[in-house]
Backbone bond lengths (Angstrom), bond angles and torsions (degrees), N, CA, C in turn:
res aa  C-N    CA-C-N  psi(-1)  N-CA   C-N-CA  omega(-1)  CA-C   N-CA-C  phi
1 M - - - 1.420 - - 1.436 114.32 -
2 A 1.363 117.55 -48.05 1.488 122.55 178.54 1.435 109.59 -54.28
3 E 1.356 121.78 -38.89 1.393 123.92 -177.59 1.517 112.01 -66.84
4 I 1.261 120.32 -34.10 1.479 131.19 174.71 1.531 108.03 -59.21
5 L 1.276 108.73 -58.62 1.459 116.02 -179.28 1.570 113.56 -59.35
6 A 1.301 114.42 -40.29 1.444 116.18 176.85 1.460 112.58 -63.83
7 G 1.340 117.58 -38.47 1.499 122.48 -178.79 1.503 110.09 -59.91
8 I 1.374 111.13 -52.31 1.449 119.78 -180.00 1.538 110.80 -58.75
9 T 1.305 119.21 -45.61 1.503 118.60 178.89 1.501 106.56 -64.41
10 F 1.187 123.16 -37.13 1.498 120.45 -175.15 1.552 109.10 -74.27
11 W 1.278 118.20 -38.66 1.478 120.19 173.96 1.577 113.73 -63.39
12 E 1.393 114.17 -33.23 1.407 122.51 175.29 1.488 107.48 -61.98
13 W 1.329 114.98 -52.02 1.491 123.27 -169.00 1.596 103.18 -63.64
14 R 1.395 118.58 -44.33 1.479 120.58 -179.34 1.564 109.82 -59.72
15 M 1.346 121.16 -42.78 1.346 117.76 179.91 1.515 113.85 -67.78
16 K 1.241 119.56 -41.65 1.460 123.86 177.41 1.559 109.09 -60.53
17 R 1.323 115.69 -44.78 1.501 120.34 169.97 1.534 120.24 -45.40
18 K 1.391 107.57 -47.28 1.421 119.88 175.12 1.536 112.51 -58.50
19 L 1.294 115.99 -51.03 1.459 122.42 -176.80 1.613 108.36 -64.95
20 I 1.369 114.83 -43.03 1.527 119.60 175.06 1.468 108.68 -55.81
21 E 1.310 117.49 -55.01 1.475 124.06 -177.49 1.551 110.20 -52.26
22 A 1.280 118.35 -43.57 1.526 126.19 -173.67 1.550 104.97 -78.56
23 K 1.319 117.87 -4.21 1.561 120.05 -174.21 1.487 114.27 58.22
24 A 1.435 115.75 34.84 1.374 122.10 176.50 1.435 109.53 -91.32
25 T 1.318 120.00 69.43 1.395 124.30 -171.62 1.624 116.03 -116.11
26 S 1.368 113.41 -2.31 1.480 116.67 176.64 1.475 106.58 -149.48
27 E 1.280 114.92 171.03 1.490 117.65 177.98 1.521 114.42 -60.93
28 E 1.251 115.68 -34.48 1.433 118.47 176.07 1.504 121.18 -71.81
29 T 1.334 110.13 -18.87 1.536 117.85 176.03 1.574 113.72 -109.84
30 A 1.199 115.78 7.15 1.484 124.16 -175.49 1.602 106.43 -57.00
31 K 1.292 114.94 148.78 1.530 123.90 -174.51 1.491 110.30 -126.35
32 R 1.245 116.63 155.89 1.521 125.76 171.42 1.487 109.95 -71.11
33 P 1.363 115.88 153.60 1.547 115.26 179.34 1.491 109.58 -60.37
34 E 1.213 123.77 -33.94 1.477 124.96 -177.90 1.471 106.98 -64.78
35 E 1.293 123.06 -41.34 1.455 127.95 179.39 1.580 112.17 -68.37
36 L 1.293 114.75 -25.56 1.427 122.71 -179.39 1.584 113.54 -87.54
37 G 1.300 111.04 -23.64 1.524 116.06 -171.80 1.431 111.22 73.61
38 I 1.366 123.19 28.91 1.526 124.63 -175.14 1.381 102.03 -127.37
39 S 1.356 117.20 136.63 1.472 125.09 174.18 1.527 112.22 -63.61
40 I 1.242 111.54 153.97 1.526 118.47 175.58 1.493 107.96 -60.90
41 D 1.305 115.96 -43.50 1.470 117.77 -175.88 1.558 104.68 -62.69
42 A 1.199 123.31 -42.35 1.423 120.17 -176.12 1.545 111.41 -70.70
43 L 1.369 119.42 -37.90 1.369 113.80 170.92 1.581 122.72 -67.94
44 E 1.422 109.45 -30.64 1.478 111.46 170.41 1.524 113.64 -62.01
45 K 1.380 114.45 -36.58 1.509 116.83 175.29 1.501 111.96 -62.95
46 L 1.312 115.99 -44.12 1.487 117.66 -177.86 1.504 108.94 -69.12
47 E 1.298 117.59 -31.89 1.467 121.46 174.95 1.561 114.91 -61.91
48 K 1.385 112.13 -45.39 1.504 124.47 172.39 1.479 110.49 -53.26
49 W 1.367 115.90 -48.26 1.512 124.15 175.25 1.506 115.97 -65.31
50 G 1.396 115.68 -8.51 1.399 113.99 -171.52 1.364 126.41 79.68
51 L 1.314 116.21 11.51 1.462 122.70 -177.74 1.509 113.70 -92.72
52 V 1.248 118.97 -33.54 1.465 119.82 173.41 1.493 116.25 -128.47
53 K 1.302 118.78 165.48 1.425 123.50 -176.62 1.489 108.77 -124.30
54 R 1.349 117.55 143.54 1.473 123.43 -177.94 1.678 98.96 -100.55
55 T 1.327 111.83 136.73 1.513 116.00 170.71 1.575 110.26 -87.72
56 K 1.350 116.01 169.51 1.433 115.25 178.64 1.364 114.53 -57.39
57 D 1.356 121.62 -34.68 1.492 122.40 -172.11 1.565 113.52 -95.10
58 G 1.373 111.97 18.67 1.551 124.76 169.83 1.589 112.92 79.90
59 R 1.328 117.03 26.69 1.413 117.35 172.03 1.553 107.72 -99.93
60 Y 1.349 118.53 158.91 1.388 124.60 -177.05 1.488 113.04 -121.33
61 Y 1.358 117.32 150.08 1.457 121.69 171.87 1.523 110.83 -147.18
62 L 1.262 114.81 150.50 1.522 124.59 176.64 1.468 110.19 -74.07
63 L 1.527 109.25 132.62 1.399 119.53 179.89 1.523 111.04 -94.24
64 K 1.351 116.28 -32.53 1.493 117.05 -178.41 1.484 108.81 -134.11
65 Y 1.390 105.18 127.42 1.537 106.85 176.20 1.590 106.41 -154.24
C-alpha cells in the first residue's frame, strides 16, 4: 500500500512540476494541455482533486503549489 501512495505522490509532484515550469500558475498564465505536455485525462484528475483549475477556453493552471 505504501508503494502505491508513494507512486501517486510522485506522479502528482511531477504534474505540479510541469505546470510550475510552464508558469501556469494563474488564470492569466494558464496553458493548454499540449503546451504543458500533460494529457487531458491527467489534468481532469488533478482538477477533480482540487489541484488545478480549467479556464473557460480550455487552459489549465495550478491552484496549489
